[in-house]
N, C-alpha and C positions, 0 to 999 in steps of 0.2 A: 813367552811360551817355554823357554828353557827352565825358568824357575818353577812354573807349574809342573812341568815334566819331572823335574828333580824331586818334587814333593809327592806327586801323585802317580808317577810312572805312566801318565797318559800323555801322549804327544799331541800337539796342535791346539792346546787350550789357551785362549787369549783372555778369558775372564770367567768369573763366577757370578751368576745371577740369582737373585731371590727377592721376594717381596715381604713387606712387614707393614703392620698397622701403626700409624703415628697419631697419637691423640692431638686434637686441635680444638680450639673454641668453635662453637657452631658458627658457620658462615652466614647464617640467617637467610632470609629471602626464600624464594621459591624452591631452591635446591637444598635447603638445610636438611630435610629428611633423608636425602640420598646419602649424606655423610654420617648419619646416625646408625650406630650398631644396634643389634638386638638387645644389648645391655643398656642402651640409652645414652652412650657416649658418642661424641663425634670424632671421626678418624679420617685421615687420608690413607689410601693404600699406596705405599711407596715401593717402587721397584729400584733396586740398586744393582750395579755391576761393578765388581772390584777386580783389580789385578792381583797377582801373587803377593804383592807387598801391602795389600789391603788399601791401596789408593782407589778412590772412587773414580771410575771411568765414565759412568753414566748414571743419571738419577732422574726418575720420573715421579713427581709428587703432585698429581692433580686429580687423581681418580678417587671416587667415593669408596668407602669401606667395603661395600658389597661387590665392587668390580672384581672379576676373576683375574688371576695372575696372567692367564693367557690373553685376555682382552687388553690388558695394559701393554703387554709385549707386542701384540699384533698392531697396535697404534703407535709404537715407539719408533723413533728415528733409527735406533740401533738395528731393528729388524730390517728396515730398508737398506741399510748399509750392508748387512749380512747377505741379503738377497742379491744385491748388486756386486757381490764378491769384493767389496772394498777392503775387507780384512781377510787375511789368510789364516784361518783358524776357526775354532768353535767355542761356544759358551757351555759351561757346565752348570747344573742346578741340582738341588736336593731331590731325593727320590719321592718327596711328597707332592711334587708337581706333576701335572698330566700333559704338559706341553713338551714338544720336541724343539729345542732351540737351534741346533746347528742346521743351517739351511744350505 
């Protein structure tokens, strides 16, 4: 939290969260279409949380490309930890997201 505060001047930040699309080979089978983008490529929608030193604290890489960022977060273990107050702090995210992460 001290390093995030030093850089951002925002106290209480324990990590930064964002999602990105990671290209994969088609998984095949009944769920293959769920991982295909509108451009015809297959992707995972990966959520990462990093600390102020860019160390990965949490990674969720199992959702199809079309899954919304908030859906991935809602089903993540990190959300449960935040709701249980297991961590003393908040996550930050980019302004492009429409979810509110600090619980």
